[in-house]
N, C-alpha and C positions, 0 to 999 in steps of 0.2 A: 431474534429467536424463532425460526418459522421452519414448518414441515414436520417430517417424519421418516424415522430410518437411521441407518448408521450417521455419525455426525460428523458436519463438515464445518470446517471453522474458515472463515475468507477473512484476509488480511489485505486491506488497501494502502495505496501507495500516498508519496509525499503531498499532504495538504489538504486532503481529501478525506471524506466520512464515510462510513459504510453504505450511505444513501447511493454511492456511485456504484454499488454493486446491485442496483435494482433490477435492470434489465437480466441479468445472472440469476438472481434469486428468483426469479419467476419461475424459471425452470430448473434449478436445482432443488427448491422445495418440493419438486413432485417425486423427487427419487431419495433426498437425503433429509436429515434433520439439519438444518442451516443455520450456525450461529456467526452473527456478522459485527464485531464489534468497533467502536470508533477508536481508532489509535489515540493514545497521549497528545493533547493538543487539539485535537479536530472533535468535529460533530459536538455530542452530549459530553464526550469524556472530560475529566479532568484536566486543566492547563497548566500546570506549575510554571512558575517565572523562572526557567534555569537556563542556563547557555546552551546545554546540549540535552537531547531526549536519546539516550544511547539505544543501539539496536536490543541490546542486553535488556535493557528495561524494557523495554516495548514489547519483547518477547515474554517477559516477566509477566506482565499485564495481560498479554492475551492467555496467558495458562491460568493466570488469576479468574479471568473469565470462565474458563472452562472448568474450572474448581467449583465456581459458583453455580455452576449449571448441573453439576454433578456427573460431569465427563471426563472418563480415565484417557482416552485415547480418541483422537479425529484424523479424519483425513484433511489435508490442510492444502487451500491454495492462496498464495499470496502474490499480488501484483507488485511489480517495480520493489518500493520501500519494502512492501509487506512481503516479497518474496524474500527477502534478506532476514526479517523478522521469521520466515518459516525455516531458512535455512539454521538459524541459531538455534531454533526448539530441534529440531529435526539432527543437529549435532550433538546438543548439549543434555535433551531431555528424548532421548530415541523411544522412551516406553510409553509417550505422549501420541507419537507419532503412526498412524496407519498407514499413509501415502503422503506425498508430497506433489504438488503442481506448483512448478517455477514459471510464473510468466511474466514475460519481459523485465527478467531483474538481472541482479549483477553479483558476483560472490565479492568483488572491490569495485574501486572507481578508478577505471580507466582513465588515461590524463584526459582526453575529449570529455567524456561523463562529469569526472572532477572540475573542470572548468564550468560545465552546464550548472552545475550546481552551485557553485561559488556564483556566478551570475545570478541565478535565480535568489539565492539569499540576500545578496546584498543589493540586489534592485529593489526586494520586497520591503515596503513601507517608504522608497523615495518617489514611488508614481502612484496616481491613483489606481484605486482596487479594479476597477472596471477594465483600465489599460493592461494592467497586471495579468487580468484574468484572459484578456485578448491574448497576449503574448502565451501564458499558459498553452491555450487552445492551439495557437499556431504551432507551438513546439511539439505538441502532442500528436497531432495528424500530419501523415506524408504529404508530400505536395501532392502525390497523384490521387490520394482519398478527397485532398481537400478541393481539386478539379472537378470531380465527378460529384460532391456531395456538398456543395455550397450551401443550401438551404440548411442542411445539418448542423454545419459549422458554425453559421449564424445563431441559429438555434441555442445550441450548446455554449455559446459567448454571451447570450443572452439570460437564457434559464438554467441558472446552476443551483443544483438542489442543496447546495450547502448554503445558500444566500442568509436563511436563518439562523444557523450555527458557523459563522464564519471562522475558519483558524486566525489567531490575533499574529501579528507581524511577529511577535517573539518567539511564537511556537512553532511558525512556519520555519523560523530560522534554526530552531533548536532541532528540528526534525532534519532538516540538511546538514544539521554539523553533526547528528547520528549516522546519516548517510555517509559522510567524508571522513568517519572515525572508523567505518565498517571493511574489515578484512576477512573473510573465512577460507581464504584460497588453501590455506594449510591445513585446514582442518575437514575439507569436502569429504574426505575417504571414508570420516566416521559415521557419514549419512547410512544408515541400514534400510531405511523404509525404502519402498519402490518410488522413483521419481519419475515425475514426466516433465521435460523443459518445452516451453512454449514461446514462441518469439515473433514479432512481425518479421516478416523479412526486408523491410525498410526501416526496424528501428534503430 
């Protein structure tokens, strides 16, 4: 909870904590009151031993954070899984949303995306954590970016800000199952707030 001004809720993606927002928060906090919670299973949030953390449950968690902060409505920026959470909030709790930024996200899993999430879910826990982290880094960044920024990639692989509070294997799998069960395509028309959709051209 940093900065001052209109509230901006930041929702992170699969397996990551709010610490991954740090470079963005350094800018956002100059203009907004920035609220960046850890999704259930990540960072310092609770990590219930369940098979699935649904997008609905994680949306309700995010709203509970706003309630605790005394915020009735906020701008929301969600990336990847966080974007799915943002969509759920905008669809089902329109009075809580001032605007939405949907970054590299999805209203449902396409076939290729579903396979990638299933692959990551089933691989997690069966190989060394550092190797899994290297695979995630390789997946996240485009080949063109990796060619131009090898030192950055190496640093990102070694210096993970979530290393002090890693997401447990079961919690990572539970987030994956939440992603796989999400489909908002038939309800997107219910979003009334202004929406900005941002995506990498190689995503």
